[in-house]
C-alpha positions in Angstrom: 61.8 96.7 96.9 64.6 96.9 94.4 67.8 94.8 94.5 70.7 97.0 95.6 74.4 97.2 95.2 77.0 99.0 97.3 79.1 101.1 95.0 82.6 102.2 95.8 84.6 105.1 94.2 84.9 104.1 90.5 88.0 102.1 89.7 89.4 104.5 87.1 89.2 107.3 89.6 90.9 105.2 92.3 93.6 104.2 89.9 94.2 107.8 88.9 94.5 108.9 92.5 96.8 105.9 93.4 99.0 106.9 90.4 99.4 110.5 91.8 96.4 112.2 90.2 94.8 115.2 91.8 92.0 115.1 94.3 88.7 117.1 94.3 90.7 120.2 95.5 93.3 119.9 92.8 96.0 118.6 95.1 97.9 115.3 95.1 96.7 112.9 97.8 98.7 112.9 101.0 100.5 109.7 101.7 100.2 108.2 105.2 100.5 104.8 107.0 97.4 103.2 108.4 97.2 102.7 112.1 94.7 99.9 111.5 91.9 101.7 113.3 89.3 103.6 111.3 91.0 104.0 107.9 88.3 102.7 105.5 89.3 102.5 101.9 86.5 103.9 99.7 87.4 101.6 96.8 87.7 98.0 98.2 85.4 99.1 101.1 87.6 97.3 103.6 89.7 98.7 106.4 93.2 99.5 105.4 95.4 97.2 107.4 97.8 98.5 110.1 101.1 99.6 108.7 99.8 99.6 105.1 100.4 102.7 102.9 97.3 104.8 102.3 96.2 108.0 100.7 94.2 110.8 102.4 92.4 113.1 99.9 89.5 115.4 99.3 86.7 113.5 97.5 83.4 114.7 96.0 81.2 111.8 94.9 79.2 113.9 92.4 79.5 114.5 88.7 79.5 118.3 88.8 80.0 121.2 91.1 76.7 122.4 92.5 75.3 123.5 95.9 74.6 119.9 97.1 78.0 118.5 95.9 79.7 118.0 99.2 83.5 117.4 99.3 85.2 115.8 102.3 88.2 113.7 103.4 88.5 110.0 102.5 91.0 107.3 102.7 92.2 105.0 99.9 94.6 102.1 99.7 97.9 103.5 98.3 98.3 100.4 96.2 95.7 99.2 93.7 93.0 97.2 95.4 90.0 95.3 94.0 86.7 97.2 93.9 83.9 96.1 96.2 81.2 94.3 94.4 77.9 93.1 95.7 74.7 93.6 97.7 76.1 92.5 101.0 77.0 95.2 103.5 80.7 95.8 102.9 83.2 95.2 105.8 84.0 98.9 106.0 80.4 99.6 107.2 80.8 97.2 110.1 83.2 99.5 112.0 80.5 101.8 113.4 77.1 101.0 115.0 75.2 103.4 112.6 75.4 105.5 109.5 73.6 108.4 107.9 71.7 107.5 104.7 70.5 110.2 102.3 68.7 110.0 99.0 69.5 112.0 95.9 67.6 112.7 92.7 68.9 112.3 89.2 70.3 115.9 89.2 72.4 114.9 92.3 70.4 117.0 94.7 69.4 115.9 98.2 65.8 114.7 98.4 64.6 116.4 101.5 63.2 114.1 104.2 65.3 111.1 103.2 68.2 111.7 105.6 68.3 109.3 108.6 70.7 107.7 111.0 70.3 103.9 110.5 71.8 101.0 112.5 74.2 98.8 110.5 71.9 95.8 110.7 69.2 97.9 108.8 71.4 99.6 106.2 70.5 97.4 103.2 66.8 97.4 103.9 66.7 101.2 104.5 68.7 101.9 101.3 66.3 99.6 99.4 63.3 101.4 100.8 64.8 104.8 99.7 65.6 103.5 96.2 62.0 102.2 95.9 60.7 105.8 96.3 60.0 107.8 93.1 62.5 110.4 92.4 65.4 108.9 94.3 68.2 107.9 91.9 70.9 106.8 94.4 71.7 106.8 98.1 74.8 107.9 100.0 76.0 106.3 103.1 77.9 108.7 105.3 79.5 108.6 108.8 76.9 109.5 111.4 79.5 111.2 113.4 81.7 113.1 111.0 79.6 113.1 107.8 82.3 111.5 105.7 81.2 109.8 102.5 81.5 106.0 102.8 79.9 104.6 99.6 77.0 104.9 97.3 74.0 102.6 97.0 72.4 102.0 93.6 69.7 99.8 92.2 71.3 96.5 91.0 71.5 96.0 87.3 68.8 93.5 86.1 70.1 89.9 85.9 
C-alpha cells in the first residue's frame, strides 16, 4: 500500500482568496465570524476558532471544468494560516464520525465503484487502498452528510 499525504487547498490559491481573489463562481469570498462549531479551514485543515474571521466561498478542487468537477461551499481562515502537511489524519477530519471517500483518475473523473462512507479511524487505510488501485490518481474526502469537499489524498512523494 502506498504512503499517503492529506493535501489541503494549495497555498497560492488560499493566499489569493485571503487577499480578496475571486472564488470558483467569480465572486469575492464572503467574510464571516466563526462560531467555533463546524467551520473547517480547507488550508490548515483545522477548525477555525470561535470568533475568528473566516471566508465562505465556492470551491472546485479540479483543474478544469468538466462534468465531474463539482463546486461547493467551503470555509477558509480569513488570515493566512500554515498549510497542513503530513500523512496523519488532520484535526478537521476528527469532527465527524465518518466521511465519503471517492477515487478519481488522472483526467479528474470519478472512478465508479470507489465511493464509500468510511469511519474516521479507517480513513488513512481506506485512502491508501484506493490509491493502490490501478487508474486512481487521487482521492477526495467529502462530508458524508452534505458532500462538501474536505481535502484531497495523494500518494506521498518518495523520500
